[in-house]
TORLOPA-156681 format. One record per residue (C-alpha): x, y, z; residue in three letters. Coordinates in steps of 0.02 Angstrom, whole numbers, plus 50000, padded with zeros to 5 digits. Example, Ala and Ser with C-alpha at 12.3 -4.5 7.8 and 13.67 -1.06 7.14 Angstrom:
BEGIN
@c1 50615	c2 49775	c3 50390	res ala
@c1 50684	c2 49947	c3 50357	res ser
//
This chain:
BEGIN
@c1 48572	c2 55983	c3 58149	res met
@c1 48623	c2 56102	c3 58007	res thr
@c1 48778	c2 56073	c3 57903	res ala
@c1 48861	c2 56229	c3 57970	res ser
@c1 48816	c2 56158	c3 58157	res gly
@c1 48877	c2 55973	c3 58104	res glu
@c1 49050	c2 56040	c3 58029	res ser
@c1 49066	c2 56148	c3 58202	res ala
@c1 49012	c2 56012	c3 58314	res ala
@c1 49143	c2 55897	c3 58203	res gln
@c1 49279	c2 56032	c3 58216	res ala
@c1 49254	c2 56034	c3 58420	res ala
@c1 49252	c2 55846	c3 58433	res arg
@c1 49429	c2 55855	c3 58334	res ala
@c1 49497	c2 55996	c3 58448	res asp
@c1 49449	c2 55876	c3 58601	res leu
@c1 49526	c2 55738	c3 58549	res ala
@c1 49684	c2 55827	c3 58504	res glu
@c1 49690	c2 55913	c3 58676	res ile
@c1 49673	c2 55750	c3 58758	res phe
@c1 49804	c2 55652	c3 58636	res asn
@c1 49935	c2 55788	c3 58663	res ala
@c1 49900	c2 55791	c3 58860	res gly
@c1 49922	c2 55592	c3 58863	res leu
@c1 50069	c2 55594	c3 58740	res ala
@c1 50166	c2 55731	c3 58864	res arg
@c1 50139	c2 55613	c3 59006	res val
@c1 50191	c2 55452	c3 58918	res arg
@c1 50325	c2 55528	c3 58822	res gly
@c1 50445	c2 55558	c3 58969	res arg
@c1 50417	c2 55377	c3 59036	res asp
@c1 50415	c2 55304	c3 58886	res ala
@c1 50586	c2 55355	c3 58840	res val
@c1 50659	c2 55324	c3 59015	res arg
@c1 50579	c2 55163	c3 59018	res ala
@c1 50653	c2 55116	c3 58851	res trp
@c1 50830	c2 55174	c3 58913	res phe
@c1 50816	c2 55078	c3 59089	res ala
@c1 50771	c2 54907	c3 58974	res ala
@c1 50899	c2 54934	c3 58843	res his
@c1 51044	c2 55021	c3 58924	res pro
@c1 51135	c2 55118	c3 58791	res pro
@c1 51329	c2 55138	c3 58752	res pro
@c1 51416	c2 55267	c3 58854	res pro
@c1 51474	c2 55354	c3 58693	res ser
@c1 51383	c2 55527	c3 58675	res pro
@c1 51246	c2 55564	c3 58570	res val
@c1 51167	c2 55694	c3 58460	res his
@c1 50971	c2 55698	c3 58512	res leu
@c1 50834	c2 55755	c3 58374	res val
@c1 50652	c2 55763	c3 58452	res ala
@c1 50514	c2 55810	c3 58333	res val
@c1 50326	c2 55818	c3 58364	res gly
@c1 50199	c2 55862	c3 58497	res lys
@c1 50280	c2 55745	c3 58628	res ala
@c1 50470	c2 55798	c3 58569	res ala
@c1 50479	c2 55909	c3 58732	res ser
@c1 50412	c2 55767	c3 58848	res ala
@c1 50516	c2 55633	c3 58752	res met
@c1 50655	c2 55739	c3 58743	res ala
@c1 50649	c2 55779	c3 58963	res ala
@c1 50644	c2 55563	c3 58956	res gly
@c1 50824	c2 55554	c3 58875	res ala
@c1 50906	c2 55684	c3 58984	res phe
@c1 50830	c2 55576	c3 59126	res asp
@c1 50907	c2 55432	c3 59065	res ala
@c1 51061	c2 55485	c3 58976	res leu
@c1 51121	c2 55636	c3 59072	res glu
@c1 51264	c2 55716	c3 59013	res arg
@c1 51306	c2 55611	c3 58868	res arg
@c1 51173	c2 55710	c3 58760	res ile
@c1 51313	c2 55827	c3 58677	res glu
@c1 51182	c2 55922	c3 58578	res his
@c1 50993	c2 55926	c3 58561	res ala
@c1 50864	c2 56011	c3 58435	res leu
@c1 50681	c2 55996	c3 58510	res val
@c1 50548	c2 56040	c3 58369	res ile
@c1 50366	c2 56052	c3 58445	res thr
@c1 50210	c2 56143	c3 58415	res lys
@c1 50184	c2 56309	c3 58485	res his
@c1 50144	c2 56299	c3 58683	res gly
@c1 50209	c2 56132	c3 58710	res his
@c1 50384	c2 56164	c3 58756	res leu
@c1 50439	c2 56128	c3 58936	res asp
@c1 50539	c2 56259	c3 59031	res asp
@c1 50651	c2 56124	c3 59110	res asp
@c1 50696	c2 56057	c3 58925	res val
@c1 50724	c2 56255	c3 58853	res ala
@c1 50835	c2 56288	c3 59011	res arg
@c1 50961	c2 56151	c3 58961	res arg
@c1 51116	c2 56211	c3 58903	res pro
@c1 51159	c2 56155	c3 58735	res gly
@c1 50968	c2 56120	c3 58688	res val
@c1 50910	c2 56208	c3 58536	res arg
@c1 50698	c2 56231	c3 58546	res cys
@c1 50579	c2 56289	c3 58408	res ile
@c1 50414	c2 56304	c3 58418	res glu
@c1 50319	c2 56274	c3 58248	res ser
@c1 50154	c2 56256	c3 58167	res asp
@c1 50016	c2 56132	c3 58169	res his
@c1 49910	c2 56059	c3 58104	res pro
@c1 49939	c2 56152	c3 57955	res val
@c1 50122	c2 56199	c3 57914	res pro
@c1 50179	c2 56366	c3 57873	res gly
@c1 50347	c2 56487	c3 57865	res ala
@c1 50387	c2 56418	c3 58061	res ala
@c1 50385	c2 56227	c3 57990	res ser
@c1 50502	c2 56281	c3 57840	res leu
@c1 50620	c2 56369	c3 57978	res lys
@c1 50610	c2 56198	c3 58072	res ala
@c1 50651	c2 56099	c3 57919	res gly
@c1 50808	c2 56208	c3 57886	res ala
@c1 50869	c2 56198	c3 58057	res ala
@c1 50845	c2 56000	c3 58066	res leu
@c1 50939	c2 55984	c3 57906	res leu
@c1 51079	c2 56110	c3 57957	res asp
@c1 51101	c2 56037	c3 58135	res cys
@c1 51119	c2 55861	c3 58056	res val
@c1 51251	c2 55916	c3 57927	res ala
@c1 51352	c2 55982	c3 58081	res ser
@c1 51331	c2 55851	c3 58184	res trp
@c1 51339	c2 55682	c3 58054	res ala
@c1 51541	c2 55651	c3 58062	res arg
@c1 51666	c2 55552	c3 58124	res asn
@c1 51530	c2 55417	c3 58169	res gly
@c1 51443	c2 55517	c3 58290	res asn
@c1 51288	c2 55448	c3 58369	res arg
@c1 51121	c2 55500	c3 58339	res phe
@c1 50950	c2 55480	c3 58443	res leu
@c1 50785	c2 55533	c3 58362	res phe
@c1 50633	c2 55539	c3 58455	res leu
@c1 50464	c2 55570	c3 58345	res leu
@c1 50289	c2 55582	c3 58387	res ser
@c1 50124	c2 55646	c3 58323	res gly
@c1 50129	c2 55811	c3 58225	res gly
@c1 50308	c2 55791	c3 58148	res ala
@c1 50224	c2 55792	c3 57972	res ser
@c1 50174	c2 55974	c3 58003	res ser
@c1 50298	c2 56041	c3 58123	res leu
@c1 50449	c2 56013	c3 58004	res val
@c1 50465	c2 56031	c3 57813	res glu
@c1 50590	c2 56042	c3 57690	res ala
@c1 50486	c2 56057	c3 57518	res pro
@c1 50507	c2 55986	c3 57359	res ala
@c1 50573	c2 56115	c3 57213	res asp
@c1 50427	c2 56202	c3 57153	res gly
@c1 50324	c2 56196	c3 57324	res leu
@c1 50335	c2 56370	c3 57421	res thr
@c1 50286	c2 56400	c3 57611	res ala
@c1 50112	c2 56466	c3 57541	res ala
@c1 50099	c2 56312	c3 57422	res gly
@c1 50132	c2 56188	c3 57557	res leu
@c1 50006	c2 56276	c3 57657	res glu
@c1 49868	c2 56265	c3 57525	res arg
@c1 49912	c2 56082	c3 57480	res leu
@c1 49893	c2 56033	c3 57661	res thr
@c1 49725	c2 56132	c3 57676	res arg
@c1 49666	c2 56032	c3 57515	res ala
@c1 49721	c2 55871	c3 57606	res leu
@c1 49617	c2 55924	c3 57763	res leu
@c1 49469	c2 55974	c3 57679	res glu
@c1 49457	c2 55817	c3 57569	res asn
@c1 49430	c2 55721	c3 57715	res gly
@c1 49595	c2 55606	c3 57673	res leu
@c1 49648	c2 55484	c3 57798	res asp
@c1 49831	c2 55503	c3 57883	res ile
@c1 49904	c2 55358	c3 57767	res ala
@c1 49857	c2 55449	c3 57613	res arg
@c1 49889	c2 55616	c3 57662	res met
@c1 50061	c2 55559	c3 57708	res asn
@c1 50097	c2 55490	c3 57533	res thr
@c1 50087	c2 55646	c3 57476	res val
@c1 50188	c2 55732	c3 57611	res arg
@c1 50312	c2 55629	c3 57588	res arg
@c1 50321	c2 55627	c3 57389	res ala
@c1 50352	c2 55819	c3 57405	res val
@c1 50468	c2 55823	c3 57553	res ser
@c1 50655	c2 55825	c3 57552	res arg
@c1 50651	c2 55747	c3 57710	res ile
@c1 50489	c2 55630	c3 57750	res lys
@c1 50481	c2 55458	c3 57687	res gly
@c1 50650	c2 55427	c3 57742	res gly
@c1 50743	c2 55577	c3 57631	res arg
@c1 50829	c2 55631	c3 57777	res leu
@c1 50926	c2 55466	c3 57814	res ala
@c1 51054	c2 55491	c3 57694	res pro
@c1 51106	c2 55652	c3 57756	res his
@c1 51159	c2 55557	c3 57928	res leu
@c1 51319	c2 55494	c3 57812	res asn
@c1 51320	c2 55349	c3 57869	res gly
@c1 51310	c2 55394	c3 58053	res cys
@c1 51212	c2 55269	c3 58177	res pro
@c1 51042	c2 55332	c3 58230	res ala
@c1 50919	c2 55258	c3 58373	res leu
@c1 50746	c2 55325	c3 58300	res asn
@c1 50615	c2 55318	c3 58455	res leu
@c1 50429	c2 55329	c3 58398	res leu
@c1 50267	c2 55353	c3 58489	res ile
@c1 50134	c2 55307	c3 58369	res ser
@c1 49963	c2 55396	c3 58349	res asp
@c1 49922	c2 55314	c3 58203	res val
@c1 49803	c2 55152	c3 58157	res pro
@c1 49926	c2 55002	c3 58137	res gly
@c1 50089	c2 55086	c3 58206	res asp
@c1 50167	c2 55115	c3 58032	res asp
@c1 50344	c2 55195	c3 58065	res pro
@c1 50317	c2 55264	c3 57885	res gly
@c1 50158	c2 55353	c3 57937	res val
@c1 50224	c2 55414	c3 58107	res ile
@c1 50281	c2 55599	c3 58057	res gly
@c1 50283	c2 55537	c3 57874	res ser
@c1 50434	c2 55419	c3 57921	res gly
@c1 50594	c2 55565	c3 57921	res leu
@c1 50694	c2 55382	c3 57939	res leu
@c1 50583	c2 55258	c3 57869	res thr
@c1 50622	c2 55194	c3 57703	res pro
@c1 50439	c2 55188	c3 57610	res val
@c1 50424	c2 55125	c3 57431	res arg
@c1 50266	c2 55188	c3 57358	res glu
@c1 50204	c2 55249	c3 57194	res thr
@c1 50115	c2 55412	c3 57189	res phe
@c1 50007	c2 55505	c3 57052	res ser
@c1 49923	c2 55682	c3 57087	res ala
@c1 49791	c2 55586	c3 56973	res ala
@c1 49732	c2 55487	c3 57116	res asp
@c1 49691	c2 55617	c3 57221	res tyr
@c1 49552	c2 55752	c3 57217	res pro
@c1 49555	c2 55889	c3 57084	res pro
@c1 49589	c2 56021	c3 57236	res gln
@c1 49749	c2 55925	c3 57301	res val
@c1 49814	c2 55883	c3 57121	res ala
@c1 49778	c2 56067	c3 57076	res ala
@c1 49897	c2 56113	c3 57220	res ala
@c1 50039	c2 56002	c3 57145	res leu
@c1 50056	c2 56089	c3 56997	res gln
@c1 50234	c2 56116	c3 56956	res gly
@c1 50301	c2 56021	c3 57109	res val
@c1 50429	c2 55895	c3 57069	res arg
@c1 50414	c2 55735	c3 57156	res ala
@c1 50565	c2 55681	c3 57261	res val
@c1 50647	c2 55505	c3 57229	res pro
@c1 50662	c2 55381	c3 57363	res pro
@c1 50824	c2 55371	c3 57446	res pro
@c1 50952	c2 55228	c3 57417	res asp
@c1 50926	c2 55067	c3 57527	res ala
@c1 51096	c2 55096	c3 57589	res ala
@c1 51065	c2 55251	c3 57683	res ala
@c1 50964	c2 55154	c3 57804	res phe
@c1 51107	c2 55017	c3 57869	res ala
@c1 51136	c2 55112	c3 58017	res gly
@c1 50970	c2 55152	c3 58075	res ile
@c1 50874	c2 55050	c3 58208	res glu
@c1 50694	c2 55098	c3 58236	res thr
@c1 50569	c2 55062	c3 58396	res his
@c1 50388	c2 55086	c3 58442	res ile
@c1 50401	c2 55134	c3 58619	res ile
@c1 50215	c2 55184	c3 58661	res ala
@c1 50060	c2 55208	c3 58580	res arg
@c1 49905	c2 55336	c3 58588	res leu
//
């Protein structure tokens, strides 16, 4: 097989794997969330729902099954074509279809919407429910200073083209994000949050799933440790420091399903 033929075959296998995993996540997402709450009855207080990932719509549907009218507001961010009509039609639910596997302008708009919603909901001890699944790393972003939408796309393509594993890719993504690697946590202003995850990564590390929006990750990052193409895409970008540990005091995280 020629190099171009092998590359095409690899791309086809990757596409088939994504289709399979996405379908599996959509089936399991609703059931997994519903089963979690059946086994762990929540308090009767209202919650503000944030679902991000390729299975976000299905997971949100499971939350509505379990919590019914206790969901006061909801934001659902998923991949183009992955939004379920029954979720989109619900009153009080804001739905955004975004870019995957390479983040684009829609990813930045989704990131801005996420920060806006959290800022407006994070007061008076309001409770949050986060539902995160694979694909969240690309679907939502608030980039570091010096990183534009075009620069983020260039960086992501460099990471993908150099064949880096998901852990190394997400180390970079976290370092140049204002929300990943737990950097979203301070925006909750101390409000309690239940963080339910569907894992699509080896080892089920919450800091890798969706690049860990609410998971503290202590790591050392240097662009010099990456291929030249990646390092070049990071020129002029200022890494975002990790948040203080106190920001995670009210966050409870559980992996509820695995692909």
